[in-house]
ROZAPA-494567 format. One record per residue (C-alpha): residue in three letters; x, y, z negated. Coordinates in steps of 0.2 Angstrom, whole numbers, plus 5000, padded with zeros to 4 digits. Example, Ala and Ser with C-alpha at 12.3 -4.5 7.8 and 13.67 -1.06 7.14 Angstrom:
! ROZAPA-494567
<pt><resn>ALA</resn><X>5062</X><Y>4978</Y><Z>4961</Z></pt>
<pt><resn>SER</resn><X>5068</X><Y>4995</Y><Z>4964</Z></pt>
***
This chain:
! ROZAPA-494567
<pt><resn>MET</resn><X>5000</X><Y>5002</Y><Z>5000</Z></pt>
<pt><resn>THR</resn><X>5007</X><Y>5016</Y><Z>5003</Z></pt>
<pt><resn>GLN</resn><X>5007</X><Y>5030</Y><Z>4991</Z></pt>
<pt><resn>ALA</resn><X>4999</X><Y>5048</Y><Z>4996</Z></pt>
<pt><resn>SER</resn><X>5010</X><Y>5063</Y><Z>4994</Z></pt>
<pt><resn>TYR</resn><X>4996</X><Y>5075</Y><Z>4997</Z></pt>
<pt><resn>GLN</resn><X>4975</X><Y>5069</Y><Z>4997</Z></pt>
<pt><resn>ASP</resn><X>4961</X><Y>5080</Y><Z>4999</Z></pt>
<pt><resn>SER</resn><X>4942</X><Y>5073</Y><Z>5004</Z></pt>
<pt><resn>GLN</resn><X>4949</X><Y>5077</Y><Z>5022</Z></pt>
<pt><resn>VAL</resn><X>4965</X><Y>5071</Y><Z>5023</Z></pt>
<pt><resn>SER</resn><X>4980</X><Y>5062</Y><Z>5017</Z></pt>
<pt><resn>CYS</resn><X>4999</X><Y>5063</Y><Z>5021</Z></pt>
<pt><resn>THR</resn><X>5006</X><Y>5044</Y><Z>5016</Z></pt>
<pt><resn>ASP</resn><X>5021</X><Y>5039</Y><Z>5018</Z></pt>
<pt><resn>THR</resn><X>5022</X><Y>5033</Y><Z>5035</Z></pt>
<pt><resn>GLY</resn><X>5008</X><Y>5046</Y><Z>5042</Z></pt>
<pt><resn>LEU</resn><X>4993</X><Y>5057</Y><Z>5041</Z></pt>
<pt><resn>VAL</resn><X>4975</X><Y>5050</Y><Z>5040</Z></pt>
<pt><resn>ILE</resn><X>4962</X><Y>5062</Y><Z>5044</Z></pt>
<pt><resn>LYS</resn><X>4947</X><Y>5054</Y><Z>5037</Z></pt>
<pt><resn>ASN</resn><X>4929</X><Y>5058</Y><Z>5046</Z></pt>
<pt><resn>TYR</resn><X>4938</X><Y>5059</Y><Z>5063</Z></pt>
<pt><resn>TYR</resn><X>4926</X><Y>5046</Y><Z>5068</Z></pt>
<pt><resn>PHE</resn><X>4911</X><Y>5049</Y><Z>5058</Z></pt>
<pt><resn>PRO</resn><X>4903</X><Y>5041</Y><Z>5052</Z></pt>
<pt><resn>ILE</resn><X>4913</X><Y>5025</Y><Z>5055</Z></pt>
<pt><resn>GLY</resn><X>4931</X><Y>5029</Y><Z>5051</Z></pt>
<pt><resn>ALA</resn><X>4947</X><Y>5038</Y><Z>5049</Z></pt>
<pt><resn>LYS</resn><X>4962</X><Y>5043</Y><Z>5062</Z></pt>
<pt><resn>ARG</resn><X>4979</X><Y>5037</Y><Z>5056</Z></pt>
<pt><resn>LEU</resn><X>4993</X><Y>5047</Y><Z>5066</Z></pt>
<pt><resn>PRO</resn><X>5011</X><Y>5042</Y><Z>5062</Z></pt>
<pt><resn>TYR</resn><X>5022</X><Y>5056</Y><Z>5058</Z></pt>
<pt><resn>GLY</resn><X>5033</X><Y>5055</Y><Z>5074</Z></pt>
<pt><resn>SER</resn><X>5017</X><Y>5055</Y><Z>5086</Z></pt>
<pt><resn>ILE</resn><X>5015</X><Y>5075</Y><Z>5077</Z></pt>
<pt><resn>HIS</resn><X>5024</X><Y>5085</Y><Z>5089</Z></pt>
<pt><resn>ASP</resn><X>5018</X><Y>5102</Y><Z>5084</Z></pt>
<pt><resn>VAL</resn><X>5007</X><Y>5111</Y><Z>5070</Z></pt>
<pt><resn>THR</resn><X>4999</X><Y>5127</Y><Z>5073</Z></pt>
<pt><resn>ARG</resn><X>4987</X><Y>5136</Y><Z>5060</Z></pt>
<pt><resn>LEU</resn><X>4972</X><Y>5142</Y><Z>5068</Z></pt>
<pt><resn>ASP</resn><X>4965</X><Y>5157</Y><Z>5056</Z></pt>
<pt><resn>LEU</resn><X>4945</X><Y>5155</Y><Z>5055</Z></pt>
<pt><resn>THR</resn><X>4942</X><Y>5173</Y><Z>5055</Z></pt>
<pt><resn>GLY</resn><X>4939</X><Y>5187</Y><Z>5066</Z></pt>
<pt><resn>VAL</resn><X>4936</X><Y>5180</Y><Z>5084</Z></pt>
<pt><resn>ASN</resn><X>4940</X><Y>5163</Y><Z>5079</Z></pt>
<pt><resn>ALA</resn><X>4925</X><Y>5164</Y><Z>5063</Z></pt>
<pt><resn>VAL</resn><X>4914</X><Y>5154</Y><Z>5074</Z></pt>
<pt><resn>ARG</resn><X>4923</X><Y>5138</Y><Z>5074</Z></pt>
<pt><resn>ARG</resn><X>4920</X><Y>5137</Y><Z>5055</Z></pt>
<pt><resn>TRP</resn><X>4903</X><Y>5131</Y><Z>5059</Z></pt>
<pt><resn>ARG</resn><X>4909</X><Y>5116</Y><Z>5071</Z></pt>
<pt><resn>LEU</resn><X>4906</X><Y>5103</Y><Z>5056</Z></pt>
<pt><resn>TRP</resn><X>4912</X><Y>5088</Y><Z>5069</Z></pt>
<pt><resn>GLY</resn><X>4916</X><Y>5085</Y><Z>5088</Z></pt>
<pt><resn>SER</resn><X>4924</X><Y>5099</Y><Z>5101</Z></pt>
<pt><resn>GLY</resn><X>4915</X><Y>5113</Y><Z>5107</Z></pt>
<pt><resn>ASP</resn><X>4928</X><Y>5115</Y><Z>5122</Z></pt>
<pt><resn>PHE</resn><X>4937</X><Y>5101</Y><Z>5124</Z></pt>
<pt><resn>VAL</resn><X>4953</X><Y>5104</Y><Z>5118</Z></pt>
<pt><resn>HIS</resn><X>4950</X><Y>5103</Y><Z>5099</Z></pt>
<pt><resn>TRP</resn><X>4943</X><Y>5090</Y><Z>5091</Z></pt>
<pt><resn>TRP</resn><X>4938</X><Y>5092</Y><Z>5071</Z></pt>
<pt><resn>ASN</resn><X>4934</X><Y>5079</Y><Z>5060</Z></pt>
<pt><resn>PHE</resn><X>4918</X><Y>5082</Y><Z>5051</Z></pt>
<pt><resn>ASP</resn><X>4919</X><Y>5093</Y><Z>5035</Z></pt>
<pt><resn>PRO</resn><X>4905</X><Y>5099</Y><Z>5028</Z></pt>
<pt><resn>LYS</resn><X>4914</X><Y>5112</Y><Z>5019</Z></pt>
<pt><resn>ARG</resn><X>4922</X><Y>5118</Y><Z>5035</Z></pt>
<pt><resn>PRO</resn><X>4911</X><Y>5136</Y><Z>5034</Z></pt>
<pt><resn>THR</resn><X>4921</X><Y>5140</Y><Z>5018</Z></pt>
<pt><resn>LYS</resn><X>4937</X><Y>5138</Y><Z>5024</Z></pt>
<pt><resn>LYS</resn><X>4948</X><Y>5151</Y><Z>5033</Z></pt>
<pt><resn>VAL</resn><X>4962</X><Y>5141</Y><Z>5040</Z></pt>
<pt><resn>ALA</resn><X>4963</X><Y>5125</Y><Z>5051</Z></pt>
<pt><resn>LEU</resn><X>4979</X><Y>5116</Y><Z>5058</Z></pt>
<pt><resn>VAL</resn><X>4979</X><Y>5111</Y><Z>5076</Z></pt>
<pt><resn>LEU</resn><X>4991</X><Y>5094</Y><Z>5080</Z></pt>
<pt><resn>ASP</resn><X>4998</X><Y>5092</Y><Z>5096</Z></pt>
<pt><resn>THR</resn><X>5001</X><Y>5076</Y><Z>5100</Z></pt>
<pt><resn>GLY</resn><X>5004</X><Y>5076</Y><Z>5118</Z></pt>
<pt><resn>HIS</resn><X>4987</X><Y>5073</Y><Z>5123</Z></pt>
<pt><resn>ARG</resn><X>4973</X><Y>5085</Y><Z>5130</Z></pt>
<pt><resn>ILE</resn><X>4963</X><Y>5084</Y><Z>5114</Z></pt>
<pt><resn>CYS</resn><X>4972</X><Y>5089</Y><Z>5098</Z></pt>
<pt><resn>PRO</resn><X>4966</X><Y>5085</Y><Z>5082</Z></pt>
<pt><resn>THR</resn><X>4960</X><Y>5100</Y><Z>5072</Z></pt>
<pt><resn>ILE</resn><X>4959</X><Y>5099</Y><Z>5052</Z></pt>
<pt><resn>THR</resn><X>4954</X><Y>5111</Y><Z>5038</Z></pt>
<pt><resn>PRO</resn><X>4961</X><Y>5103</Y><Z>5022</Z></pt>
<pt><resn>ASP</resn><X>4959</X><Y>5111</Y><Z>5006</Z></pt>
<pt><resn>HIS</resn><X>4978</X><Y>5116</Y><Z>5005</Z></pt>
<pt><resn>PRO</resn><X>4984</X><Y>5121</Y><Z>5022</Z></pt>
<pt><resn>ASP</resn><X>4999</X><Y>5126</Y><Z>5018</Z></pt>
<pt><resn>GLU</resn><X>5006</X><Y>5110</Y><Z>5009</Z></pt>
<pt><resn>VAL</resn><X>4999</X><Y>5100</Y><Z>5022</Z></pt>
<pt><resn>GLU</resn><X>5009</X><Y>5110</Y><Z>5035</Z></pt>
<pt><resn>GLN</resn><X>5024</X><Y>5108</Y><Z>5024</Z></pt>
<pt><resn>ILE</resn><X>5023</X><Y>5091</Y><Z>5023</Z></pt>
<pt><resn>LEU</resn><X>5018</X><Y>5088</Y><Z>5041</Z></pt>
<pt><resn>ASN</resn><X>5033</X><Y>5101</Y><Z>5047</Z></pt>
<pt><resn>ALA</resn><X>5045</X><Y>5091</Y><Z>5035</Z></pt>
<pt><resn>ARG</resn><X>5040</X><Y>5071</Y><Z>5041</Z></pt>
<pt><resn>ARG</resn><X>5039</X><Y>5075</Y><Z>5059</Z></pt>
<pt><resn>SER</resn><X>5057</X><Y>5083</Y><Z>5062</Z></pt>
<pt><resn>GLY</resn><X>5067</X><Y>5073</Y><Z>5050</Z></pt>
***
């Protein structure tokens, strides 16, 4: 069993990779090995992007795929994960700074 270095109701950073809970809502999680994450970009959910806070699950633009997060309307930052594919998993962890730091450290080291 792998131990999580970060965990909330939406994501877990384990020894081997990122687990995005409710990605395939309602049936399951998506597991991404750290090596498959090429880049992590912050997306502020304010200003013109404030409308994205209401995307509770799925995609509205065929670029970002949002896991199911009923608390997303209260959050201010999302993390866009470049995995080398057209669709980018986009997450809203409870502590985005911490998750971003873990992902950047693990994917490069």
